[in-house]
LOZA-836344 format. One record per residue (C-alpha): x negated, y, z negated. Coordinates in steps of 0.1 Angstrom, whole numbers, padded with zeros to 4 digits. Example, Ala and Ser with C-alpha at 12.3 -4.5 7.8 and 13.67 -1.06 7.14 Angstrom:
REM residues 2
    px    py    pz
 -0123 -0045 -0078
 -0137 -0011 -0071
REM end
This chain:
REM residues 515
    px    py    pz
  0236  1268 -1033
  0227  1246 -1061
  0256  1223 -1053
  0245  1220 -1017
  0210  1211 -1028
  0227  1185 -1051
  0244  1169 -1021
  0210  1169 -1003
  0194  1152 -1033
  0223  1127 -1033
  0215  1119 -0996
  0179  1113 -1005
  0189  1091 -1034
  0207  1067 -1010
  0174  1061 -0993
  0150  1062 -1023
  0171  1054 -1054
  0193  1027 -1038
  0175  1013 -1007
  0140  1017 -1022
  0127  1038 -0991
  0104  1066 -1002
  0109  1096 -0979
  0085  1125 -0985
  0099  1146 -0956
  0136  1143 -0962
  0141  1181 -0958
  0139  1175 -0920
  0174  1162 -0921
  0187  1190 -0943
  0171  1215 -0920
  0186  1199 -0889
  0220  1204 -0903
  0213  1240 -0911
  0197  1248 -0878
  0227  1231 -0860
  0251  1256 -0876
  0228  1285 -0869
  0223  1276 -0832
  0261  1271 -0827
  0268  1305 -0842
  0241  1322 -0822
  0254  1308 -0789
  0290  1315 -0797
  0299  1278 -0796
  0326  1262 -0817
  0309  1258 -0852
  0320  1221 -0853
  0296  1214 -0824
  0268  1227 -0845
  0277  1205 -0874
  0281  1174 -0852
  0249  1182 -0833
  0227  1187 -0864
  0241  1156 -0882
  0239  1135 -0850
  0203  1145 -0844
  0194  1138 -0880
  0209  1103 -0877
  0191  1096 -0845
  0157  1107 -0859
  0163  1087 -0891
  0172  1056 -0872
  0141  1058 -0851
  0119  1063 -0882
  0136  1034 -0900
  0133  1011 -0871
  0095  1018 -0870
  0089  1019 -0907
  0111  0992 -0925
  0102  0962 -0904
  0093  0931 -0924
  0056  0933 -0916
  0054  0971 -0925
  0038  0982 -0957
  0062  1001 -0980
  0041  1032 -0977
  0046  1034 -0940
  0080  1052 -0944
  0064  1077 -0968
  0037  1085 -0942
  0061  1087 -0913
  0085  1110 -0930
  0057  1132 -0942
  0044  1135 -0906
  0078  1143 -0892
  0083  1170 -0918
  0050  1186 -0910
  0057  1184 -0873
  0092  1198 -0876
  0080  1228 -0896
  0053  1234 -0870
  0079  1233 -0842
  0102  1256 -0860
  0073  1282 -0864
  0060  1279 -0828
  0093  1278 -0809
  0108  1312 -0816
  0131  1311 -0785
  0152  1284 -0801
  0144  1285 -0839
  0136  1322 -0843
  0101  1314 -0854
  0089  1324 -0888
  0118  1348 -0892
  0143  1320 -0886
  0179  1323 -0874
  0206  1344 -0891
  0239  1329 -0902
  0268  1350 -0912
  0277  1346 -0949
  0312  1334 -0957
  0339  1360 -0957
  0353  1348 -0990
  0325  1335 -1013
  0348  1321 -1039
  0369  1303 -1014
  0338  1288 -0998
  0326  1277 -1032
  0357  1256 -1037
  0353  1242 -1001
  0317  1232 -1010
  0329  1215 -1043
  0357  1197 -1025
  0334  1185 -0997
  0308  1172 -1022
  0334  1155 -1042
  0349  1139 -1011
  0316  1126 -0998
  0301  1113 -1031
  0333  1097 -1043
  0342  1084 -1008
  0308  1068 -1004
  0310  1054 -1039
  0343  1036 -1035
  0340  1027 -0998
  0304  1017 -0995
  0282  1019 -1026
  0305  1000 -1049
  0311  0973 -1024
  0291  0947 -1005
  0268  0973 -0988
  0258  0988 -1022
  0252  0954 -1037
  0230  0945 -1008
  0210  0977 -1013
  0205  0968 -1050
  0194  0933 -1041
  0169  0945 -1016
  0155  0971 -1040
  0152  0947 -1069
  0138  0916 -1051
  0133  0916 -1014
  0122  0880 -1011
  0153  0867 -1029
  0176  0890 -1009
  0162  0874 -0977
  0170  0839 -0990
  0205  0850 -0998
  0209  0857 -0961
  0209  0895 -0965
  0197  0911 -0932
  0172  0934 -0949
  0161  0953 -0918
  0195  0963 -0905
  0208  0972 -0940
  0178  0995 -0946
  0181  1011 -0912
  0218  1018 -0919
  0211  1031 -0954
  0184  1055 -0941
  0207  1068 -0913
  0235  1073 -0938
  0211  1091 -0961
  0201  1115 -0933
  0237  1121 -0923
  0246  1132 -0959
  0215  1154 -0961
  0222  1170 -0928
  0258  1176 -0939
  0244  1193 -0970
  0222  1215 -0948
  0252  1225 -0927
  0272  1234 -0959
  0243  1255 -0972
  0236  1274 -0940
  0261  1303 -0946
  0248  1306 -0982
  0211  1309 -0970
  0218  1337 -0945
  0184  1330 -0927
  0175  1295 -0917
  0137  1295 -0918
  0110  1268 -0911
  0105  1260 -0947
  0140  1244 -0947
  0125  1215 -0929
  0092  1216 -0947
  0073  1196 -0972
  0079  1219 -1002
  0116  1214 -1001
  0112  1177 -0995
  0090  1173 -1026
  0114  1194 -1047
  0142  1171 -1037
  0121  1141 -1049
  0117  1158 -1083
  0155  1165 -1085
  0164  1129 -1079
  0137  1114 -1102
  0146  1138 -1131
  0184  1135 -1126
  0185  1098 -1121
  0178  1075 -1092
  0207  1052 -1082
  0233  1071 -1102
  0263  1091 -1090
  0258  1123 -1109
  0220  1122 -1114
  0208  1137 -1081
  0234  1165 -1082
  0227  1173 -1118
  0189  1172 -1113
  0192  1197 -1084
  0215  1220 -1102
  0194  1221 -1134
  0162  1226 -1114
  0176  1254 -1093
  0191  1273 -1122
  0161  1265 -1144
  0138  1279 -1118
  0158  1312 -1117
  0159  1313 -1155
  0124  1301 -1164
  0101  1309 -1134
  0101  1346 -1142
  0091  1339 -1178
  0067  1309 -1174
  0055  1316 -1138
  0035  1287 -1124
  0037  1269 -1157
  0073  1260 -1148
  0061  1240 -1118
  0036  1222 -1140
  0064  1213 -1164
  0085  1201 -1136
  0057  1180 -1122
  0051  1164 -1156
  0088  1156 -1159
  0087  1140 -1125
  0058  1117 -1134
  0073  1107 -1168
  0107  1099 -1152
  0092  1078 -1124
  0071  1058 -1149
  0094  1055 -1179
  0129  1066 -1169
  0136  1051 -1135
  0172  1061 -1138
  0163  1096 -1150
  0182  1116 -1177
  0216  1105 -1166
  0204  1069 -1168
  0200  1073 -1206
  0238  1077 -1208
  0248  1055 -1179
  0263  1022 -1192
  0277  1013 -1158
  0270  0981 -1139
  0243  0977 -1112
  0263  0952 -1091
  0300  0959 -1083
  0325  0931 -1083
  0332  0920 -1047
  0352  0894 -1029
  0333  0861 -1021
  0321  0857 -0986
  0338  0834 -0962
  0309  0811 -0952
  0325  0778 -0943
  0313  0746 -0960
  0291  0730 -0934
  0281  0694 -0932
  0246  0685 -0942
  0222  0688 -0913
  0190  0669 -0905
  0157  0688 -0904
  0134  0677 -0876
  0098  0689 -0878
  0076  0682 -0847
  0038  0686 -0844
  0039  0716 -0869
  0007  0735 -0874
  0003  0764 -0899
 -0029  0785 -0902
 -0036  0809 -0931
 -0067  0831 -0930
 -0083  0810 -0904
 -0078  0778 -0924
 -0055  0750 -0912
 -0031  0742 -0940
 -0005  0721 -0921
 -0021  0700 -0894
  0001  0685 -0866
  0028  0674 -0890
  0060  0656 -0878
  0088  0646 -0901
  0126  0641 -0899
  0149  0644 -0930
  0183  0629 -0923
  0216  0644 -0933
  0223  0638 -0970
  0188  0624 -0976
  0166  0634 -1005
  0129  0636 -0996
  0103  0643 -1022
  0069  0657 -1012
  0039  0648 -1033
  0002  0653 -1030
 -0027  0671 -1047
 -0029  0708 -1051
 -0037  0724 -1017
 -0022  0695 -0998
  0002  0719 -0980
  0035  0711 -0998
  0045  0747 -1007
  0031  0759 -0974
  0054  0735 -0956
  0084  0748 -0975
  0073  0784 -0966
  0072  0775 -0930
  0106  0758 -0931
  0122  0788 -0948
  0106  0814 -0926
  0081  0830 -0951
  0053  0818 -0928
  0051  0816 -0890
  0038  0784 -0876
  0009  0785 -0852
  0025  0757 -0831
  0052  0731 -0833
  0090  0731 -0836
  0115  0731 -0865
  0150  0719 -0856
  0179  0726 -0880
  0216  0728 -0875
  0212  0723 -0838
  0188  0753 -0835
  0151  0758 -0831
  0145  0780 -0862
  0107  0782 -0859
  0108  0819 -0848
  0138  0830 -0869
  0134  0853 -0899
  0143  0839 -0934
  0177  0856 -0935
  0188  0841 -0902
  0177  0806 -0915
  0196  0812 -0947
  0227  0822 -0928
  0225  0788 -0909
  0226  0770 -0943
  0190  0766 -0953
  0187  0774 -0991
  0155  0778 -1011
  0142  0779 -1046
  0107  0787 -1058
  0080  0773 -1082
  0086  0803 -1105
  0124  0810 -1107
  0129  0840 -1084
  0157  0862 -1098
  0167  0898 -1100
  0151  0912 -1131
  0175  0933 -1153
  0207  0918 -1138
  0231  0896 -1157
  0239  0860 -1148
  0273  0871 -1137
  0258  0897 -1114
  0235  0871 -1098
  0265  0849 -1091
  0285  0878 -1076
  0256  0886 -1052
  0252  0850 -1042
  0290  0845 -1036
  0295  0877 -1016
  0268  0864 -0992
  0280  0828 -0993
  0313  0815 -1004
  0336  0814 -1034
  0345  0777 -1031
  0310  0763 -1036
  0310  0733 -1058
  0287  0734 -1088
  0277  0706 -1111
  0299  0705 -1143
  0272  0716 -1167
  0266  0748 -1146
  0299  0761 -1159
  0281  0776 -1188
  0265  0801 -1164
  0300  0817 -1160
  0310  0815 -1197
  0284  0815 -1224
  0256  0830 -1204
  0276  0852 -1180
  0267  0886 -1196
  0231  0877 -1206
  0203  0894 -1187
  0182  0868 -1168
  0151  0882 -1186
  0165  0866 -1218
  0172  0832 -1204
  0151  0801 -1210
  0132  0785 -1182
  0157  0757 -1179
  0186  0782 -1176
  0167  0803 -1151
  0162  0772 -1129
  0199  0763 -1133
  0209  0798 -1121
  0185  0798 -1091
  0200  0764 -1080
  0235  0777 -1086
  0228  0807 -1064
  0215  0784 -1036
  0247  0763 -1039
  0269  0794 -1035
  0258  0795 -0999
  0274  0762 -0991
  0240  0750 -0978
  0234  0723 -0952
  0199  0717 -0967
  0181  0729 -0999
  0143  0733 -1003
  0132  0729 -1039
  0096  0739 -1050
  0087  0721 -1082
  0121  0725 -1099
  0111  0704 -1129
  0079  0724 -1136
  0078  0734 -1173
  0110  0716 -1182
  0113  0691 -1211
  0118  0655 -1201
  0155  0655 -1210
  0161  0685 -1188
  0142  0668 -1159
  0165  0638 -1162
  0196  0661 -1162
  0182  0679 -1131
  0179  0646 -1113
  0215  0639 -1120
  0225  0674 -1109
  0207  0671 -1076
  0222  0637 -1068
  0256  0650 -1077
  0250  0680 -1054
  0239  0657 -1025
  0269  0634 -1030
  0295  0663 -1032
  0281  0684 -1003
  0262  0660 -0981
  0233  0684 -0979
  0198  0673 -0972
  0172  0680 -1000
  0134  0685 -0996
  0118  0687 -1030
  0081  0693 -1039
  0074  0677 -1073
  0045  0665 -1094
  0066  0647 -1120
  0063  0611 -1107
  0090  0598 -1130
  0114  0624 -1116
  0104  0615 -1081
  0110  0578 -1087
  0146  0585 -1099
  0154  0612 -1074
  0139  0604 -1040
  0154  0583 -1012
  0120  0587 -0995
  0086  0599 -1007
  0061  0617 -0984
  0025  0622 -0996
  0005  0650 -0980
 -0032  0654 -0981
 -0050  0683 -0963
 -0019  0692 -0943
 -0013  0657 -0930
  0011  0629 -0940
 -0009  0600 -0954
  0020  0578 -0966
  0058  0577 -0964
  0083  0553 -0979
  0098  0544 -1012
  0080  0555 -1044
  0067  0519 -1049
  0054  0517 -1013
  0037  0552 -1015
  0022  0546 -1049
  0007  0513 -1038
 -0009  0529 -1007
 -0047  0529 -1012
 -0051  0563 -0995
 -0026  0579 -1019
 -0043  0563 -1049
 -0076  0576 -1037
 -0065  0612 -1029
 -0038  0618 -1055
 -0024  0592 -1079
 -0058  0578 -1088
 -0068  0612 -1102
 -0038  0617 -1125
REM end
């Protein structure tokens, strides 16, 4: 029974430990698998129909919950509330529908004729499922996507990872594994009662995963096994104190040991090596913005702005703080939805597309503060970027140190300059048609800023991509930009060469004159 619970915990770990979806009512799926076997046996149907029915219903319920709860606009706590509600509802239905569920007494399932033989069947099934999922899904592109989403959802979006669909798939897979575990456990439980879909078993499973180790292969199974046998051994001696100890261990593991007890010994990688994606190198594409308006909190940040950036052109945006420069980049990349206006890119109106769809079209993005996956190495970052983009992306020569000297360093140990290099390198791995840069020289020494200018011009010359760069370093702007656009209060007040813009009286009054 402990092994079946371990497989159930492993299913929960796919949702919580790998996809970052907190499910407080995951026992619903375990119970559906068990009830499926019991109903098939009670009706004299072929047992396989019970397995398929329970697992199929679990996948359907999980998919509906995920579609409702993991939308981009949804709060992360929504899934916790939804799964809790479904668990309470399922337990109530099981109690009050005796004609189908047997009510409080539950449904009887014949125990296996040969317990030892069934034990080996359970072990073989668990090994096949866990190892099969590891080598076919979790140590491949799908598993890497889950890790990226869990670690940094915003960056995952800008790598063109379709977060919504990946999370729905992960939650449905999690439910299928948990339901399979319930079906395996049914003959060992004898009676399938309402508590098998209830909140108590759900919270116990959360403890098993947290203590054993989230995001690990053996952690959930080990956590469940230790907890089940520990309860049998210690509950009689310690009584309710055992539950208190288990609760304390859960809190400590969540706060200080996110990968649980197994994580203390786990030296494995977070990102698995994968083949580069096959995204073709596209020609640079113009960006055409027409009458764009962006409102935030009732305030108009971008006001009827129109601008066209030609293929292969480098345009620098300047202006005082609050002028709307970063807001414009957020609107272009899909982080903000315009109130009105159109944005044309790669022959498509992208104004209503989510960030991942825009990234898939070839619109890359960097941020004011380098936006990376904390805890991952440089090599793992490049693996993620290439699996979603292409392996033949051209990088400036000095970026080669990212794959040699710095490859195995954690990004948390990098200097600001190297973090910016890595962020730009990841954007280039997508073979972009255009790149949006938000203050790439902020915090860099003067020499590094000059090198960055050379890099960006080399990138433009090699790829033909368009570049829109927000920057306050006027010396860098002078050497980098083909055109300079000055914004003030969400409007363009000057456009032209650096000399033309800096001589404009409106620019000097609103911006340059105050520096």
